[in-house]
KOLMI-687644 format. One record per residue (C-alpha): residue in three letters; residue number from 1; x, y, z. Coordinates in steps of 0.2 Angstrom, whole numbers, plus 5000, padded with zeros to 4 digits. Layout:
// KOLMI-687644
SITE resn resi   px   py   pz
SITE  Ala  NUM    X    Y    Z
...
***
This chain:
// KOLMI-687644
SITE resn resi   px   py   pz
SITE  Met    1 5991 5163 5326
SITE  Ser    2 6008 5168 5331
SITE  Gly    3 6020 5154 5325
SITE  Val    4 6034 5159 5337
SITE  Asn    5 6023 5159 5352
SITE  Phe    6 6014 5143 5348
SITE  Leu    7 6031 5134 5344
SITE  Glu    8 6038 5140 5361
SITE  Lys    9 6023 5134 5370
SITE  Leu   10 6022 5118 5361
SITE  Leu   11 6041 5114 5365
SITE  Asp   12 6039 5120 5383
SITE  Gly   13 6057 5122 5385
SITE  Val   14 6062 5105 5379
SITE  Glu   15 6079 5103 5369
SITE  Val   16 6080 5102 5350
SITE  Glu   17 6094 5092 5343
SITE  Trp   18 6099 5093 5325
SITE  Lys   19 6103 5076 5317
SITE  Ala   20 6109 5070 5300
SITE  Leu   21 6094 5064 5290
SITE  Glu   22 6102 5047 5288
SITE  Glu   23 6103 5045 5307
SITE  Val   24 6084 5046 5308
SITE  Val   25 6077 5039 5291
SITE  Asn   26 6081 5025 5279
SITE  Met   27 6086 5031 5262
SITE  Arg   28 6088 5020 5247
SITE  Ala   29 6087 5024 5228
SITE  Gly   30 6074 5014 5219
SITE  Gln   31 6076 5000 5206
SITE  His   32 6077 5000 5187
SITE  Ile   33 6062 4994 5178
SITE  Ser   34 6061 4992 5159
SITE  Ala   35 6051 5005 5149
SITE  Lys   36 6041 4990 5141
SITE  Asp   37 6034 4985 5158
SITE  Ile   38 6026 5002 5161
SITE  Arg   39 6009 5006 5155
SITE  Glu   40 6001 5024 5153
SITE  Glu   41 5985 5019 5161
SITE  Ala   42 5981 5009 5177
SITE  Ser   43 5973 4992 5175
SITE  Ser   44 5969 4976 5185
SITE  Glu   45 5986 4969 5178
SITE  His   46 5996 4985 5181
SITE  Pro   47 5988 4993 5196
SITE  Tyr   48 6004 5001 5204
SITE  Pro   49 6010 5019 5201
SITE  Cys   50 6028 5019 5195
SITE  Phe   51 6038 5034 5201
SITE  Gly   52 6053 5041 5193
SITE  Gly   53 6063 5057 5197
SITE  Asn   54 6049 5068 5190
SITE  Gly   55 6033 5060 5197
SITE  Ile   56 6022 5046 5191
SITE  Arg   57 6029 5038 5175
SITE  Gly   58 6015 5026 5173
SITE  Phe   59 6009 5010 5180
SITE  Val   60 6017 4993 5183
SITE  Ala   61 6012 4975 5188
SITE  Lys   62 6023 4974 5204
SITE  Asn   63 6027 4985 5218
SITE  Ser   64 6043 4989 5227
SITE  His   65 6036 4998 5242
SITE  Asp   66 6021 4998 5253
SITE  Gly   67 6015 5011 5266
SITE  Lys   68 6019 5029 5270
SITE  His   69 6036 5035 5262
SITE  Leu   70 6044 5051 5254
SITE  Leu   71 6050 5051 5237
SITE  Ile   72 6064 5063 5232
SITE  Gly   73 6068 5066 5214
SITE  Arg   74 6087 5063 5211
SITE  Gln   75 6088 5066 5193
SITE  Gly   76 6080 5077 5180
SITE  Ala   77 6070 5093 5179
SITE  Leu   78 6062 5091 5196
SITE  Cys   79 6078 5085 5205
SITE  Gly   80 6076 5088 5223
SITE  Asn   81 6057 5088 5222
SITE  Val   82 6049 5080 5238
SITE  Gln   83 6032 5071 5238
SITE  Arg   84 6022 5059 5249
SITE  Thr   85 6016 5042 5245
SITE  Asn   86 6004 5030 5254
SITE  Gly   87 6001 5013 5248
SITE  Lys   88 6009 5001 5236
SITE  Phe   89 6020 5009 5222
SITE  Tyr   90 6036 5006 5212
SITE  Ala   91 6051 5018 5213
SITE  Thr   92 6064 5018 5199
SITE  Glu   93 6082 5022 5201
SITE  His   94 6079 5040 5198
SITE  Ala   95 6070 5043 5215
SITE  Val   96 6076 5041 5233
SITE  Val   97 6064 5032 5244
SITE  Val   98 6063 5039 5262
SITE  Thr   99 6057 5028 5276
SITE  Ala  100 6054 5035 5293
SITE  Gly  101 6064 5028 5308
SITE  Asp  102 6057 5026 5326
SITE  Cys  103 6060 5044 5332
SITE  Ile  104 6053 5053 5317
SITE  Asn  105 6036 5056 5309
SITE  Ile  106 6037 5054 5290
SITE  Asp  107 6026 5069 5287
SITE  Trp  108 6037 5080 5298
SITE  Ala  109 6052 5075 5287
SITE  Phe  110 6041 5080 5272
SITE  His  111 6038 5098 5278
SITE  Leu  112 6056 5100 5283
SITE  Leu  113 6063 5094 5267
SITE  Thr  114 6051 5105 5256
SITE  Leu  115 6057 5120 5266
SITE  Met  116 6076 5115 5263
SITE  Asn  117 6075 5117 5244
SITE  Leu  118 6085 5101 5240
SITE  Asn  119 6087 5107 5222
SITE  Gln  120 6101 5118 5228
SITE  Tyr  121 6112 5103 5232
SITE  Ala  122 6110 5095 5215
SITE  Ser  123 6126 5094 5203
SITE  Gln  124 6127 5108 5191
SITE  Ser  125 6127 5099 5174
SITE  Ala  126 6117 5096 5159
SITE  Gln  127 6107 5083 5168
SITE  Pro  128 6106 5088 5187
SITE  Gly  129 6109 5074 5199
SITE  Leu  130 6107 5073 5218
SITE  Ala  131 6118 5061 5228
SITE  Val  132 6110 5050 5241
SITE  Gly  133 6125 5053 5252
SITE  Lys  134 6123 5072 5251
SITE  Ile  135 6104 5071 5256
SITE  Gly  136 6108 5060 5270
SITE  Ser  137 6121 5072 5277
SITE  Leu  138 6109 5086 5279
SITE  Lys  139 6103 5090 5296
SITE  Ile  140 6086 5092 5302
SITE  Pro  141 6079 5097 5320
SITE  Ile  142 6072 5083 5331
SITE  Pro  143 6063 5090 5347
SITE  Cys  144 6065 5081 5363
SITE  Pro  145 6075 5067 5356
SITE  Ser  146 6078 5059 5373
SITE  Thr  147 6060 5056 5375
SITE  Pro  148 6054 5048 5358
SITE  Gln  149 6035 5048 5363
SITE  Lys  150 6035 5066 5367
SITE  Ser  151 6045 5070 5352
SITE  Leu  152 6033 5061 5341
SITE  Glu  153 6018 5071 5349
SITE  Ile  154 6026 5087 5346
SITE  Gln  155 6030 5083 5328
SITE  Ala  156 6012 5076 5325
SITE  Glu  157 6005 5092 5332
SITE  Ile  158 6015 5103 5320
SITE  Val  159 6011 5091 5306
SITE  Arg  160 5993 5092 5310
SITE  Ile  161 5993 5111 5308
SITE  Leu  162 6003 5112 5292
SITE  Asp  163 5993 5098 5284
SITE  Ala  164 5977 5107 5288
SITE  Phe  165 5985 5122 5278
SITE  Thr  166 5990 5110 5264
SITE  Glu  167 5973 5103 5263
SITE  Gln  168 5964 5120 5263
SITE  Thr  169 5977 5126 5250
SITE  Ala  170 5974 5111 5239
SITE  Glu  171 5955 5112 5240
SITE  Leu  172 5955 5131 5237
SITE  Thr  173 5967 5130 5223
SITE  Ala  174 5957 5116 5215
SITE  Glu  175 5941 5127 5216
SITE  Leu  176 5950 5142 5209
SITE  Thr  177 5958 5133 5195
SITE  Ala  178 5941 5126 5190
SITE  Glu  179 5934 5143 5191
SITE  Leu  180 5949 5150 5181
SITE  Thr  181 5947 5137 5168
SITE  Ala  182 5928 5141 5167
SITE  Arg  183 5932 5159 5165
SITE  Lys  184 5944 5156 5151
SITE  Lys  185 5931 5146 5142
SITE  Gln  186 5919 5160 5144
SITE  Tyr  187 5932 5173 5138
SITE  Asn  188 5936 5163 5123
SITE  Tyr  189 5917 5160 5119
SITE  Tyr  190 5913 5179 5120
SITE  Arg  191 5928 5184 5111
SITE  Asp  192 5924 5172 5097
SITE  Gln  193 5906 5178 5097
SITE  Leu  194 5911 5196 5097
SITE  Leu  195 5923 5194 5083
SITE  Ser  196 5912 5183 5071
SITE  Phe  197 5905 5193 5057
SITE  Glu  198 5894 5187 5043
SITE  Gly  199 5893 5191 5024
SITE  Asp  200 5892 5210 5021
SITE  Glu  201 5890 5214 5039
SITE  Val  202 5907 5223 5039
SITE  Glu  203 5921 5227 5026
SITE  Trp  204 5936 5215 5025
SITE  Lys  205 5953 5223 5021
SITE  Thr  206 5970 5216 5019
SITE  Leu  207 5983 5218 5033
SITE  Gly  208 5995 5227 5021
SITE  Ser  209 5982 5241 5018
SITE  Leu  210 5979 5244 5036
SITE  Val  211 5995 5241 5046
SITE  Asp  212 6014 5243 5045
SITE  Ile  213 6023 5227 5047
SITE  Asn  214 6041 5226 5052
SITE  Thr  215 6054 5216 5061
SITE  Gly  216 6067 5223 5073
SITE  Ser  217 6085 5220 5077
SITE  Lys  218 6096 5213 5091
SITE  Pro  219 6099 5226 5105
SITE  Pro  220 6117 5231 5109
SITE  Glu  221 6115 5221 5125
SITE  Ile  222 6102 5209 5131
SITE  Leu  223 6099 5211 5150
SITE  Glu  224 6093 5199 5163
SITE  Ser  225 6088 5211 5176
SITE  Ala  226 6073 5222 5174
SITE  Thr  227 6075 5239 5166
SITE  Cys  228 6064 5251 5158
SITE  Tyr  229 6061 5241 5142
SITE  Asp  230 6056 5223 5138
SITE  Tyr  231 6065 5214 5124
SITE  Ile  232 6052 5206 5113
SITE  Asn  233 6059 5193 5101
SITE  Ala  234 6048 5177 5103
SITE  Gly  235 6033 5187 5097
SITE  Thr  236 6022 5185 5112
SITE  Ser  237 6032 5186 5128
SITE  Arg  238 6048 5195 5135
SITE  Ser  239 6065 5187 5130
SITE  Gly  240 6075 5199 5141
SITE  Tyr  241 6077 5217 5144
SITE  Ala  242 6085 5231 5135
SITE  Ala  243 6092 5248 5140
SITE  Ala  244 6083 5257 5126
SITE  Asn  245 6068 5255 5115
SITE  Asn  246 6066 5254 5096
SITE  Cys  247 6047 5253 5095
SITE  Ala  248 6032 5263 5103
SITE  Gly  249 6019 5254 5112
SITE  Asp  250 6001 5250 5107
SITE  Ala  251 6008 5236 5095
SITE  Val  252 6004 5218 5090
SITE  Thr  253 6018 5206 5090
SITE  Thr  254 6020 5189 5082
SITE  Pro  255 6035 5178 5078
SITE  Ser  256 6042 5179 5061
SITE  Arg  257 6052 5163 5062
SITE  Gly  258 6057 5149 5075
SITE  Gln  259 6052 5132 5082
SITE  Gly  260 6038 5138 5093
SITE  Gly  261 6026 5152 5094
SITE  Ile  262 6021 5154 5076
SITE  Gly  263 6002 5157 5076
SITE  Tyr  264 6002 5166 5092
SITE  Val  265 6001 5185 5095
SITE  Gly  266 6005 5197 5109
SITE  Tyr  267 6000 5215 5113
SITE  Gln  268 6013 5227 5119
SITE  Ser  269 6005 5242 5128
SITE  Lys  270 6022 5251 5132
SITE  Pro  271 6038 5255 5122
SITE  Phe  272 6049 5240 5119
SITE  Trp  273 6064 5234 5110
SITE  Leu  274 6058 5224 5094
SITE  Gly  275 6069 5209 5090
SITE  Pro  276 6074 5202 5073
SITE  Leu  277 6063 5186 5075
SITE  Cys  278 6047 5196 5078
SITE  Tyr  279 6035 5205 5067
SITE  Lys  280 6027 5222 5074
SITE  Leu  281 6010 5226 5067
SITE  Gln  282 6004 5243 5070
SITE  Ser  283 5989 5252 5063
SITE  Thr  284 5993 5266 5050
SITE  Asp  285 5977 5275 5054
SITE  Leu  286 5969 5273 5072
SITE  Thr  287 5953 5281 5065
SITE  Val  288 5951 5266 5055
SITE  Leu  289 5959 5252 5065
SITE  Ile  290 5963 5250 5083
SITE  Asn  291 5978 5240 5087
SITE  Lys  292 5970 5231 5102
SITE  Tyr  293 5955 5226 5091
SITE  Leu  294 5968 5219 5079
SITE  Phe  295 5976 5209 5093
SITE  Tyr  296 5960 5201 5099
SITE  Phe  297 5955 5196 5082
SITE  Leu  298 5971 5188 5077
SITE  Gln  299 5972 5180 5094
SITE  Ser  300 5955 5172 5090
SITE  Arg  301 5961 5167 5073
SITE  Ser  302 5978 5159 5076
SITE  Glu  303 5974 5146 5063
SITE  Met  304 5975 5160 5050
SITE  Leu  305 5993 5164 5055
SITE  Leu  306 5997 5145 5056
SITE  Gly  307 5991 5143 5039
SITE  Leu  308 6005 5154 5033
SITE  Lys  309 6019 5145 5041
SITE  Lys  310 6033 5139 5029
SITE  Glu  311 6040 5122 5035
SITE  Gly  312 6059 5119 5033
SITE  Gly  313 6074 5120 5043
SITE  Val  314 6067 5134 5053
SITE  Pro  315 6048 5137 5052
SITE  Ala  316 6044 5155 5046
SITE  Val  317 6030 5167 5041
SITE  Asn  318 6034 5178 5026
SITE  Lys  319 6029 5196 5026
SITE  Ser  320 6023 5194 5008
SITE  Asp  321 6010 5182 5014
SITE  Leu  322 6006 5191 5030
SITE  Val  323 6001 5207 5021
SITE  Gln  324 5988 5197 5011
SITE  Leu  325 5978 5191 5026
SITE  Glu  326 5961 5199 5027
SITE  Ile  327 5952 5205 5043
SITE  Pro  328 5935 5212 5046
SITE  Val  329 5935 5231 5050
SITE  Pro  330 5919 5236 5059
SITE  Ser  331 5916 5254 5064
SITE  Leu  332 5927 5263 5076
SITE  Glu  333 5914 5263 5089
SITE  Glu  334 5911 5244 5087
SITE  Gln  335 5929 5241 5089
SITE  Lys  336 5930 5251 5105
SITE  Arg  337 5915 5242 5112
SITE  Ile  338 5923 5225 5108
SITE  Val  339 5940 5230 5115
SITE  Ala  340 5932 5236 5131
SITE  Ile  341 5922 5220 5134
SITE  Leu  342 5937 5209 5131
SITE  Asp  343 5949 5219 5141
SITE  Lys  344 5938 5216 5156
SITE  Phe  345 5938 5197 5153
SITE  Asp  346 5957 5197 5150
SITE  Ala  347 5960 5206 5166
SITE  Leu  348 5950 5193 5176
SITE  Thr  349 5957 5178 5168
SITE  Asn  350 5975 5182 5164
SITE  Ser  351 5982 5195 5176
SITE  Ile  352 5994 5188 5188
SITE  Thr  353 5992 5202 5201
SITE  Glu  354 5973 5203 5200
SITE  Gly  355 5959 5190 5199
SITE  Leu  356 5960 5171 5201
SITE  Pro  357 5979 5167 5197
SITE  Arg  358 5984 5179 5211
SITE  Glu  359 5972 5171 5224
SITE  Ile  360 5980 5154 5220
SITE  Glu  361 5997 5161 5222
SITE  Leu  362 5992 5169 5239
SITE  Arg  363 5986 5152 5246
SITE  Gln  364 6003 5144 5243
SITE  Gln  365 6012 5159 5251
SITE  Gln  366 6001 5157 5266
SITE  Tyr  367 6005 5139 5268
SITE  Glu  368 6024 5143 5266
SITE  Tyr  369 6023 5157 5278
SITE  Tyr  370 6016 5146 5292
SITE  Arg  371 6028 5132 5288
SITE  Asp  372 6043 5143 5289
SITE  Leu  373 6036 5150 5306
SITE  Leu  374 6033 5133 5314
SITE  Leu  375 6049 5125 5308
SITE  Asp  376 6060 5139 5312
SITE  Phe  377 6071 5131 5325
SITE  Pro  378 6087 5140 5330
SITE  Lys  379 6103 5131 5322
SITE  Pro  380 6118 5129 5332
SITE  Glu  381 6134 5136 5324
SITE  Ser  382 6140 5118 5320
SITE  Val  383 6125 5115 5308
SITE  Glu  384 6127 5119 5290
SITE  Ala  385 6115 5133 5284
***
């Protein structure tokens, strides 16, 4: 489908006028409600969902609105987030309730507002906020405004197409998410089975006898934009970028201290910069221990690392305790076999560019592509970009 050609055919030469949102909809912030009146679960006494700035907060005994509306988060992490509601609900003061006027389809407004990225208009402060007046002054396109019935027909047809994409995306995303969850469970099951050893089946050795364990240092400069080397300081994921490296790849990393992450491990396949809050574990003899095998084993036994955590002002794992951990060391051939199997599961379940997560991302991109095409009305110079 060519979005431009379809849009031109649908409009059939009619004019498109840009109107301030407050001219075509009614907008009003919700009302305060005490936290003691909100329940976590719905019940016969508290049946109505209560919406704040970041979605449903819980359930309440009374409703403030009924029917089809939009809710725009005006405070908090999801400031500018737009969602549709249908039925009875309660809106707090942290949400703006949008009600359609006579010349606009509320679903039309929904697709337009999601396209506009309202978060960009939020105040830049510790607690972002979105003023109702600012939202109301934003202009949206209204096709054929002189003939309300024709205008609503055009809006409804475009909404029908976009809602079809939305529904298909939601259904497919739900299926893929369920499949991804099942695959992760399957991966965890086989990983734990492959890495479970009984009695004298294998030899157990201390980490200190098998690997070098070191922390790194802060790089001369931590960069935000991608460069050749990742800066690993949180143990499992990138904390920024560095212009150089201080550690070869094929290494296991895990946090040495900090409020989060202890118990988890990462695997760095390429050279990287090792930070001061991160341990690097690297085999001293690859004919005895493969680093990737060590990664998978420690990943499956996070409770071992958690058991070493020292509580205090800043939780930490001491190297003197880490070197005493014992791990099973099967033959080199068995380690390679285990790694090969788990690498395949890992690629399927965790890769963002391959497998199921990528499919979920593509479905959302498909909807956004057609939404942008079908709502790409030319703006007169007087309309703010």
